[in-house]
N, C-alpha and C positions, 0 to 999 in steps of 0.2 A: 442415373440412380446414384445416390450418395453412399459411398462405402463407409462402413463403421470404422472408427479409429481404434477401437479397443474391444477385445473380447474378454470375458471372464470365464475361465474354464471350470465347469462343474463335473460331477461324476457321470452325468448323463449327456454331456455335450457342452456346447458353447452358448454363453448368454451375453447379452449386451446390457450395459448399464445406461440409464437415461436420467439426467439430472436437470432440475430447474430450481432457481433460487428466488425467494421473495425476500428482498432486503429492506429492512426498516431503518431509515436514516433520519435521525432527529434533525430538524431544520435548525440551522444556526441563527437564532433569533432571540432577542431579549425578552419578548413577550410570547404568550401562548397563541394558538391558532384562532381562537374565538373569544379570548378575553385579554385584559391588560395585565393579568397576573404575571409575575416573573417566571421565566423558564430556566433560571439559573440552577445549576447542579450543586448539591451539597448543603442546601438549607436544612434546618431542623424539620421534623415531621409536621406536615400540614401548615407550614409557614407561607408557602406560595400558592394559596388557594383563594380564588375569588368566589363570589356567589354563583357565577355562571359555572365554574368548575365543579362546585358542590351540588349543582342542579337544583338550586332553590326555586320554589314556585315563582313564575312570572319572569324569570331571567331569560334573556334572549341572546343568542350568539351574534357576534359582529366579526366579520372576516378581517384578519390581519393582512394588509396589503403586502407587507414585506415578505411574509411567508409565501405568498403567491409568486412574488418576484424570484424568490430563491428556487421555487419549483421550476419556473420557466428557465432560469439559468442552468439548472441541473439538466433539464430536458435538452437544452442546446448543447451541453457538454456530452450528451449521449447520442448526438446526431439524430435526435428524435423529432417527430411531428409535434408541434405545439398547437393545442386546440384552443382557439379563442372563445369557444363556448363550452363550458363544462357545468356539471351539476353535483351538488352534495346530496347524499342519501343517508338514511338512518339504517344502520346495521344492528338489528335487534337481538340482543342476548343478555342474559342475566349473569352478573358476577359482582361480588361485594365491592370491588374497587372500581366499578363502573356506575357512578351515582345516577346517571340518567336512565339506566336500563337499556341504553343503546349507544352506539359509537357513531359519530358523524364522520362519514367516509365518502368515497366516490366509487360507484360501481360500474354502470354501463357507459358513463360519459366522463372519463378522466381528463385531467388538465394536460397530460402528456401522452401521446400515442406511441407508435412503434419507432424504435431506434436500434442502435447497435454499438458495440464497443469491440475493440481488438485486444486480444490477450496474447501473451507470448509465454510458451512453456520453457522449462529448464533446458530442453534440447534445442531451443531456438525456433521450434515450430510456431507459426503465427496462425491464430484462428479468429474468426469473427463470430461473436455471440450476439444473438438477437435480443432486443428488449421488447417485451410485449406492451408495457405501459408503465407510467408513473402516476400515482394518484396521491392527493393530500388526504390526511385523516388525523384525528386527534388520538393521542395516546391514552391508555387507561391508567389508573392509579396503581398502587402496589399493596398487596396483602402481605402481612408479616405474621408468620406462624410460630416463631421461636422465642417470643418474649414471655409467654405464659403457657402452662401445660394444657389448659382447656379453653383458651381464647385466642382469637386472631385479631390483629390490629390492621387498620387501613391508613395508609399515607397517600393523600391526594395531591402531593406536590407535582407528580408527573401527569395527573389528570388534565387533559386538554392541551398538553404540549404538542406542537406540530410535528408530524411525521411525514416523510415521503416514503411510500411503499413502491419499490422498484422491482417489477416482476420480469424475470427473464423468460425467454422461450426455452423449451426443453432441448437446448442445443449442446449441452455439456455431456461428455461421455465417460469421464473418469474423475477420480478424486483430485488429481492434479489440475484438471481443467476447472473444476468448481472452485478450488482454493485460489487459483490464478485469477479467476473472474472476480471473486470477492475482494481480493487484494487490489485489482485494477480499479474496481468501482470505488473503493475507499480512497485510492490515490486521486481519482478524478474529483470527487466531492470535496476533498481537502484542498486541491488546487483551486477549485471554484469558490471555496469559502462558504459552501452551502451546508456543510455538516463537518463537525470537528473530527469525526471518525474515531472517537475515544471508545473503543469497544468495551474496555474494562468498566466504564461508567454506564454502559448500556445505550450510548448514543448511536451505535450502529450494530445491528444484529441480523441474523439470517434465519429464515425458515427454509430448511433443506428438503426438497421433494426428490425422492428416489424411487425408481421402479426398475425392474429387470424384464427382459423379454428374450425370446429365442433369437439366435443369430440370424440376421436378415430381416427381421421385423421392423427395425428402425428405418431401414431404407424404404420399406413399404409405407410407413407413416409419413416420411418426408415426401414421398411421391403423391400420396392421396390426401394427407392431412387428417386421416382417420385415426383417432386416438385408440381405437379398439385393437390396433396392432401392438400397442404398448401394454405393459403389465400394469396392475393396480399399484398406485403410488402411495407411499407414506410420507407424512410431513413431520420432520423433527424441528421443534420450535426453539426459537431464541438462542441460536448458536452464536456466541459472541467472540469467536477467535478464528483466524484463518486456518490455524492448525486443527481446530476442532471440526471445521467444515470438512476437511480432508478425512478425519477419523470417522465422522458420521457417515460419509459416503462409503468408505471402505467397509465399515461394520454392517450397515444396512444392506449393501449389495450382497455381501456374503450370507447374511442372515436370510434374505429373501430367496436366494438360490437354494439354500439348504431346506427351507420350508417347502418350496415348490418341488424339489427333487424327492422329498419325502412323501409327496402326494397331497400336501396341504394347500391352503389358499392364503393369499395375502389380503389382510383386512385393510380397507381404506381407513386410516386412523391417524391421529396426532400422537407423536411420540416425544419423549424428552431424552436428552443426552446426559449421561452420567460421566462427568470428567474424571472421576476416580477410577472407574472400571473401563472406560472407553467404549461403553455399550449404550444402546438406546433401549427405552422401555415404554410400554404403552401408557399414554396419558388419558385419552378419550377417543371415542369413535369420531371420525372426521365428518364434519358437517358439510353439506353442499350449500350452494348459494341460497337455494330456496328455504333452507332451514333458518336463515337469518332474517327472513321476511323483509328484504330491502324495500324501501320506498322513498321517494324524494322528500327531503327534509322540508316541512312546510314553513319553517322559520327562516329559511335562507333562499333568496332568489338565485336563479342560475348565475354562474360566474362568467361575466362577459368582459372582454377588453379588446382594444384595437391591435392590429398587427404592427402598427407603428411602435407600440410599446415594446413588443417582442424585439423589433429591430434595434430599438434604443438599448435594450439589455444586451443584445448580441454585440453591439459596439463596445461594450465594457468587458467583454470576455477576455480572460487571460490566455496566454499561450499554454496549451494543455500538454500533458506528458509526451504523447506521441509526436507532436510537432516539435517539442523541445528536444526530444531524443534525436530526431532527424537533423535538427539544426546543430546540435552539439557535434554530431559525427561530421557534418559538412564544414562547419566553421572552425572547429578545433582539431579536426583530424583524429577524433577518438574512435576506438573500436566500438562495434555495436554493443558489446557487453558493458564497457565503461560508460558509454552514453546512456544506456538503460539504467544503470545503477545510479548515476547522478541525476537523471530526470525522474526517478521514481518518487522523489519527495521534493516538494516545492522549496522548502528551506534549504535542503542540501543543494538543489540546483542553483538557487540564488547565491549561496555561499561560494560554490565553485566558480560561478561567473564573476564574482568580485575578485577572486584570487587570479583567475585566468585573464582578466581584462588587460590587454597590452602585453601579455606574456606568452610563453610557449604553452599551448593548450595541453599537450600530452604530458609535459612535465608537471603542470599544475594539477591535472587529473591524477597523476601518480601520487603526488604528495597528499592530495585530499582523500582519495579512496583507500590508499594503502597505509600511509603513515597516520593521518588524522583519524579516519574512520576506525582504524585498528585500535588506536588509543581510546577513543570514545566508547567502543564496544567493551573494552576491558573495564572502563570506568563506569559502564552502564549509564552513559549520558547521551542526550540527544544533541543534534548539531547546534541548537539554540543555547546549549549550556557549555559549549566548547571553551576551554580555558585559553585557547589561541584564536584570535580574531582573524577574519579574512585578510585584513590589512597587514597583520603581522606575518601570516603565512606567505602572502604575496611579497612582502619585503625580504623574506628568507630566500624565495625563488629568485628575486632580483640579484641577490648576492652570489647565487650559483651561476646565473646567466652572465654576469659581468666578471666572473672568475675571481671574485674576492675570496670565496671559499670553495672548497671541493664538495661533492655530494656527501662524502664521508663526514667531513667537518660539519656540514649542514645538519646531519643527524644529531651530532653533539649539541649544536645550538638549539635544535628542536627540543631536546630533552631539558635543556636549561630553561627554555621558554615555558615548558609544561610545569616545571617544578617551582620556578621563581618568577615567571612572567618577564616582561621587558621587551624592548624592541630588538630585533635580530642584529641590526648594525651596531647598536650599543654593546650588545653581548660580545660580538666578534672583536670590537675594539678593546673592551675591558679585559677579555680573557686572552688577548693576543692570538687570535685564531686565524688571522689573515693568511691566505694561501701564498706560498712562496712561488713567485713567477720569475724571479731573477735567475736566468740560466746559468750564471756564474756560480751561484750558491748551489744550485741543483747539480751542476757538473762536479763540483767539489765533493758533494755527498756521494755521487755515482762513483767517482774515482776511489773514494775511501772504501766503499762496499766491494768494488772489483778487486782492489789490492788485498783485501782481507779474505777473499774467497777464490783462490786460484783453481781449486778443483771444480768448483761450480762453473767457473768460466769455461773450462774445457767441456763440461757436460752440456752447457747451453749451446755450444757450437755444433754438437752432435744432435741435440734435441732442442730446437728453437722454442718449442712450446714451454720449456722450463724458464723462459724469460720472466714469467710472472713472479717467480721466486725473488728475482733481483728487484723487481718493482716493489714488492712488499718490503724488502730490506731497506731500500732507499726511502720509502715512505716512513718507515720506522725511524730511520736516521734523522729525518726532518720533522719528526713529531706529527706526521700525517698532513703536513701543510704544503708539501710540494705539489705543483700542478701535475696530475697524473699523465696528461698528454705529453708534457715536456719531458718527464722522467722516461717515458717509453721511447721517445725520439732520441734522446741522448744515449740511453742504454743500447738501442739498436745500432747507433752509429759507432759507439766505442767497442761493441762486441762483434760487430760485423754480421748482425742478424737481419735478414730481410723481413 
């Protein structure tokens, strides 16, 4: 029996939260799913609309092979079953921005079947979340209600754009798990290049399904597969932020518990999330599958392809984040945390590998994650906008490793690189920042500091830990250029400190 991972405490006892996500990921493709119209974001209203997208009479859909390839690639990234036979259906409903009066989707026979992904929570716990299916479908257009007081406008640029709907199993039990799942899914599709994951542009959004049930019922559901053990679920549509997914789950779970404990019932309905209040509100009653009157699309033959094509695509798959994280830990000696941070984004991972190649991996990771990422966060820049290239940062690390400069001086060089640019070796030469390794010069500075501080000399003999004060004074005397290790060794010898 599966033990629940989290309880929600209500006034009448404990409840369990059950969450499933339906994630709509826009396929990274130049053209739409069934027409040659551009799928590019940012065009003027109705500029990217073909006769097929506008549902003009006599227009027939033609499948975009590249979109199919992208769906297969995503399925492989989700460790999922690829179905070499699938079928497109018509999902019938009326909405002003759906010109055909139906959406071409996949219902009973999707292109991708069951799979799974691994997520990691902030406390280090690792969980496996099941994928129910991935199917291809076309997006609807966009209704605009704020351009006139009594009229609505329709922009069909998005109509017909290819979407992958990735449906999870109800395996998530908390807001933290749901947000971690959404984040991991975004990381995977971006690694694969099958979706750009730009949530602010609407290319990736989640419908968040939440229900609550009495403690112990989820275990019964896992044992029997009987959904009657779970509570009635609500679906909050079009959540386009990892943080908002967390807020939706937290709010909906509390709201449902309060309704049930007050003697009410949860309506199966579609809800919307208000980002200003952090609350959900009713949009419409939730339709069941039969309400959409699904039937096979008569204009499209079943989608069939050879397993050999799947294997060909598999051969082009990149190293995914979980594999990369394990390799970073093994090859570079990184902590699980640092390996996870660096592997969480493909651009960051590639940047780190360029810096670390042929160098100390831990030192490279420290400079990338602490110094560079810290600066980029303050500047609100992505790694692709970094003012310091991987080659420049690697050159700085070389200067530390060959003892041309100390770690402290390296930070000064780093600041100059940020402000003025330039190669680190040139900056060190120009600014006279080379580390002093001449033991004679260091010894002279040590003698000078010792002679000027007789009282401190007596103190360090009683308390050897105060040696650090002398180190600081010698570094100050040498303008921070003395080799710290040499300073320590000479001071210990002259002061008789073990």
